[in-house]
C-alpha positions as CSV (number, residue, x, y, z in Angstrom):
1,M,-2.1,-40.9,22.6
2,S,0.8,-38.6,21.7
3,I,1.0,-35.1,20.2
4,Y,3.9,-33.6,18.2
5,L,5.3,-30.3,19.4
6,P,6.8,-28.6,16.4
7,I,9.1,-26.2,18.2
8,A,10.2,-28.6,20.8
9,E,10.6,-31.3,18.1
10,I,9.3,-34.1,20.3
11,S,6.2,-36.2,20.6
12,I,4.7,-36.3,24.1
13,N,1.7,-38.0,25.7
14,I,-1.3,-35.6,25.5
15,Y,-2.7,-37.0,28.8
16,L,0.6,-36.3,30.5
17,L,0.5,-32.6,29.3
18,L,-3.1,-32.2,30.4
19,T,-2.3,-33.7,33.8
20,L,0.6,-31.4,34.2
21,G,-1.5,-28.4,33.2
22,L,-4.3,-29.3,35.6
23,S,-1.7,-29.9,38.4
24,I,0.0,-26.5,37.8
25,G,-3.4,-24.7,37.7
26,F,-4.7,-26.6,40.8
27,L,-1.5,-25.8,42.8
28,S,-1.6,-22.2,41.6
29,G,-5.2,-21.8,42.7
30,L,-4.7,-23.6,46.0
31,F,-1.6,-21.8,47.1
32,G,-2.2,-18.4,45.4
33,I,0.9,-18.5,43.2
34,G,1.5,-17.8,39.5
35,G,2.6,-21.4,38.9
36,G,5.5,-20.4,36.6
37,F,8.2,-21.5,39.0
38,I,6.8,-25.1,39.2
39,A,5.7,-25.2,35.5
40,S,9.2,-25.0,34.0
41,P,10.7,-27.8,36.3
42,L,7.8,-30.1,35.7
43,L,7.9,-29.6,32.0
44,I,11.6,-30.4,32.0
45,L,11.0,-33.5,34.1
46,A,8.3,-34.6,31.6
47,G,10.9,-34.5,28.8
48,V,10.4,-31.0,27.2
49,P,13.8,-29.4,26.3
50,A,14.8,-26.9,28.9
51,T,14.9,-23.8,26.6
52,I,11.4,-24.7,25.2
53,A,10.1,-25.1,28.8
54,V,11.4,-21.6,29.7
55,G,9.9,-19.9,26.7
56,T,6.5,-21.7,26.9
57,T,6.2,-21.1,30.6
58,T,6.7,-17.4,30.0
59,I,3.6,-17.1,27.9
60,Q,1.7,-19.2,30.4
61,V,2.8,-16.8,33.2
62,F,1.6,-13.8,31.1
63,A,-1.8,-15.4,30.4
64,S,-2.4,-16.2,34.1
65,S,-1.1,-12.9,35.5
66,S,-2.9,-10.7,33.0
67,T,-6.4,-11.8,34.1
68,G,-5.6,-11.0,37.7
69,A,-3.9,-7.7,36.8
70,I,-7.0,-6.5,34.9
71,N,-9.2,-7.4,37.9
72,H,-7.0,-5.4,40.3
73,L,-6.8,-2.5,37.8
74,Q,-10.5,-2.2,37.9
75,K,-10.4,-2.2,41.7
76,K,-7.7,0.5,41.6
77,N,-5.3,-1.7,43.7
78,V,-2.2,-0.9,41.6
79,D,0.5,1.5,42.6
80,F,1.6,2.8,39.2
81,Q,4.6,4.7,40.7
82,I,6.3,1.7,42.1
83,G,4.9,-0.5,39.3
84,S,6.5,1.6,36.6
85,I,9.9,1.5,38.4
86,L,9.7,-2.2,38.9
87,I,8.9,-2.6,35.2
88,A,11.9,-0.3,34.2
89,G,14.3,-2.5,36.2
90,G,12.5,-5.7,35.1
91,S,12.8,-4.7,31.4
92,V,16.6,-4.5,31.7
93,G,16.7,-7.6,33.8
94,T,14.7,-9.8,31.4
95,L,16.7,-8.5,28.4
96,I,19.9,-9.7,30.1
97,G,18.2,-12.9,31.2
98,V,17.1,-13.8,27.6
99,Y,20.5,-13.2,26.1
100,T,22.2,-15.1,29.0
101,L,19.9,-18.1,28.1
102,R,21.0,-17.8,24.5
103,K,24.7,-17.8,25.4
104,I,24.4,-20.8,27.7
105,N,22.3,-22.7,25.2
106,A,25.1,-22.3,22.7
107,T,27.4,-24.2,25.0
108,G,25.1,-27.3,24.9
109,L,25.0,-27.3,28.7
110,V,21.8,-25.3,29.2
111,D,19.9,-28.3,30.7
112,N,22.5,-28.8,33.4
113,Y,22.6,-25.1,34.3
114,L,18.8,-24.8,34.5
115,Y,18.5,-28.0,36.6
116,I,21.0,-26.6,39.1
117,F,19.4,-23.2,39.1
118,Y,15.8,-24.5,39.6
119,A,16.9,-27.0,42.3
120,A,18.7,-24.2,44.2
121,I,16.0,-21.6,43.9
122,L,13.2,-24.1,44.8
123,S,15.1,-25.4,47.8
124,L,15.8,-21.9,49.1
125,T,12.2,-20.9,48.6
126,A,10.9,-24.0,50.3
127,L,13.2,-23.4,53.3
128,F,12.1,-19.8,53.5
129,I,8.4,-20.7,53.4
130,L,8.8,-23.4,56.1
131,F,10.9,-21.0,58.2
132,E,8.3,-18.2,57.9
133,A,5.5,-20.6,58.6
134,A,7.3,-21.8,61.8
135,K,7.8,-18.1,62.9
136,E,4.2,-17.3,62.3
137,N,3.1,-20.2,64.4
138,V,5.4,-19.1,67.3
139,K,4.0,-15.5,67.0
140,K,0.4,-16.8,67.0
141,R,1.1,-18.6,70.3
142,K,2.8,-15.5,71.8
143,G,0.2,-13.1,70.3
144,K,2.9,-10.9,68.7
145,F,2.7,-9.7,65.2
146,K,4.9,-7.0,63.4
147,L,4.5,-6.8,59.7
148,H,7.4,-4.7,58.8
149,E,10.5,-3.1,60.3
150,H,12.8,-0.4,58.9
151,S,16.1,-1.6,57.6
152,W,19.2,-0.2,55.8
153,I,17.1,-0.1,52.6
154,H,15.3,2.9,54.0
155,G,18.6,4.7,54.4
156,L,19.5,4.7,50.7
157,P,19.7,8.0,48.8
158,F,17.4,9.4,46.1
159,K,14.2,9.0,48.1
160,I,10.8,9.8,46.5
161,K,7.2,9.7,47.8
162,F,4.9,6.9,46.7
163,R,1.6,8.3,47.7
164,K,-0.5,5.2,46.8
165,S,1.5,3.0,49.2
166,K,2.3,5.8,51.6
167,L,6.1,5.2,51.4
168,Y,9.1,7.5,51.3
169,I,12.0,5.3,50.1
170,S,14.9,5.3,47.6
171,I,14.1,4.7,44.0
172,F,17.0,2.2,44.0
173,A,15.0,-0.3,46.1
174,P,12.2,-1.1,43.7
175,L,14.5,-0.7,40.7
176,T,16.9,-3.3,42.0
177,I,14.1,-5.7,43.0
178,G,12.5,-5.3,39.6
179,F,15.8,-6.0,37.8
180,F,16.3,-9.3,39.6
181,I,12.7,-10.4,39.0
182,G,13.1,-9.5,35.3
183,L,16.4,-11.4,35.2
184,L,14.6,-14.4,36.7
185,T,11.8,-14.2,34.2
186,G,14.1,-13.9,31.1
187,F,16.5,-16.7,32.1
188,T,14.0,-19.2,33.6
189,G,10.5,-18.3,32.5
190,I,9.5,-17.9,36.2
191,G,7.2,-14.9,36.8
192,G,8.8,-14.3,40.2
193,G,5.6,-13.4,42.0
194,F,6.5,-15.8,44.9
195,I,9.7,-13.7,45.4
196,L,8.3,-10.3,44.5
197,V,5.4,-10.2,46.9
198,P,7.5,-10.9,50.0
199,C,10.1,-8.3,48.8
200,M,7.4,-5.7,48.4
201,I,6.0,-6.4,51.9
202,Y,9.1,-7.0,54.0
203,I,11.7,-4.9,52.1
204,L,9.8,-2.0,50.6
205,G,7.1,-2.0,53.4
206,M,4.1,-1.8,51.0
207,T,0.6,-2.2,52.3
208,T,-1.0,-5.5,51.4
209,V,-3.9,-3.7,49.7
210,S,-1.8,-2.7,46.7
211,V,0.9,-5.4,46.9
212,I,-0.9,-8.1,44.9
213,G,-2.3,-5.8,42.2
214,T,1.1,-4.0,41.7
215,S,2.9,-7.4,41.6
216,L,0.5,-8.8,39.0
217,F,0.8,-5.6,37.0
218,N,4.6,-5.8,37.0
219,I,4.7,-9.5,36.1
220,T,2.2,-9.1,33.3
221,I,4.2,-6.4,31.5
222,V,7.6,-7.9,32.2
223,S,6.5,-11.4,31.1
224,L,5.0,-9.9,27.9
225,I,8.4,-8.3,27.2
226,S,10.1,-11.6,27.9
227,V,7.7,-13.5,25.6
228,I,8.6,-11.1,22.7
229,L,12.3,-11.4,23.4
230,Q,12.2,-15.2,23.7
231,V,10.5,-15.4,20.3
232,V,12.8,-13.0,18.6
233,V,16.1,-14.0,20.3
234,N,15.7,-17.7,21.2
235,Q,12.8,-19.0,19.1
236,N,11.9,-21.2,22.0
237,L,8.1,-20.7,22.4
238,D,5.9,-23.7,21.4
239,F,2.4,-22.3,20.9
240,I,0.7,-25.7,20.8
241,L,2.3,-26.6,24.2
242,A,1.4,-23.2,25.5
243,I,-2.3,-23.4,24.5
244,I,-2.6,-26.9,26.1
245,L,-1.1,-25.6,29.4
246,I,-3.1,-22.4,29.5
247,I,-6.5,-24.2,29.0
248,S,-5.7,-27.1,31.3
249,S,-4.2,-24.9,34.1
250,S,-7.3,-22.6,33.9
251,L,-9.5,-25.7,34.6
252,G,-7.1,-26.7,37.4
253,A,-7.3,-23.3,39.0
254,A,-11.1,-23.4,38.9
255,L,-11.1,-26.8,40.4
256,A,-8.9,-25.6,43.3
257,S,-11.4,-22.8,44.1
258,R,-13.9,-25.6,45.1
259,F,-11.4,-27.3,47.4
260,I,-9.7,-24.4,49.1
261,E,-12.6,-23.7,51.5
262,K,-12.4,-27.3,52.8
263,I,-8.7,-27.1,53.7
264,K,-7.3,-25.4,56.8
265,I,-5.2,-22.4,55.7
266,D,-2.7,-23.0,58.5
267,Y,-1.5,-26.2,56.8
268,L,-1.2,-24.8,53.3
269,K,2.2,-23.1,53.7
270,E,3.8,-26.2,55.2
271,A,2.3,-28.4,52.5
272,F,3.5,-25.9,49.8
273,G,7.0,-25.8,51.2
274,F,7.3,-29.6,51.3
275,L,5.9,-29.8,47.8
276,I,8.6,-27.5,46.4
277,L,11.3,-29.5,48.2
278,I,10.0,-32.7,46.5
279,I,10.2,-31.1,43.1
280,A,13.7,-29.8,43.9
281,S,14.7,-33.3,45.0
282,L,13.5,-34.8,41.7
283,L,15.5,-32.2,39.7
284,I,18.7,-33.1,41.7
285,Y,18.0,-36.8,41.2
286,E,17.6,-36.3,37.4
287,L,20.8,-34.3,37.3
288,L,22.9,-36.8,39.2
289,R,21.5,-40.1,38.1
290,T,23.3,-42.3,35.6
291,P,22.0,-42.0,32.1
292,V,19.9,-45.0,30.8
293,Y,21.8,-45.2,27.6
294,M,25.6,-45.0,28.1
295,Q,27.8,-44.3,25.1
296,T,31.5,-45.4,24.8
297,I,34.1,-44.2,22.4
298,D,36.7,-46.7,21.2
299,I,40.1,-45.3,20.1
300,L,41.6,-47.3,17.2
């Protein structure tokens, strides 16, 4: 049974979309991620045009992050000082990202660029996760843990006090991080939470109490800005596809909550890292494989 996606201008199997949505939601709930950075590559592998995958994933990221952000706002786990600076940088970043996507789409090579970008960022993320997991295992055996160390970031000028997170750091640090997360959101549809959270902990030195809430608050606002820009600038948001993904991924996340208690947490990071490597490998394969239908041009 197929369903026609009017903006993507393709017919796609409804059961395939539901399976993708359930898988994205299940993995998001299981590994505690937003799911955006695996949603776009999986949609592209399923045959959805790359630009449509980017725009549609953006609204899915907004829907999933906003519910979590509201929950953390109620618990007062959001640092509005750092959050507002992250959003300021992210707004500029997502604007540049959306227009960059438009320029590359005009060349007709956007699929190739996004395949390469996704494969690169997923591979680097997987290697980082596996490396950090290996380090944590070594520290556990030695009984040594140190969450955060001061670096050159803390020597930058224009320092201000962030009372909620008990930090005294340069405004440039969160501004720059926010810019790159926004750029990522605008260009790829990825929310960037899997990058933002480690940056907030290991670079800014934020306490884990306010990290998740502030991250979700930032992603919600920046992804909303990105959704508006994608609709206005690129017209690449397929609402039918978005609704199917949001509903099915919500069911997948609820399903994951039933399984997570039965799985050893120690194995989750390694499994997550290998899963991302598999997706990256599939993207590289699709990029390099010989097309099924070859065309030849005869010169008379």
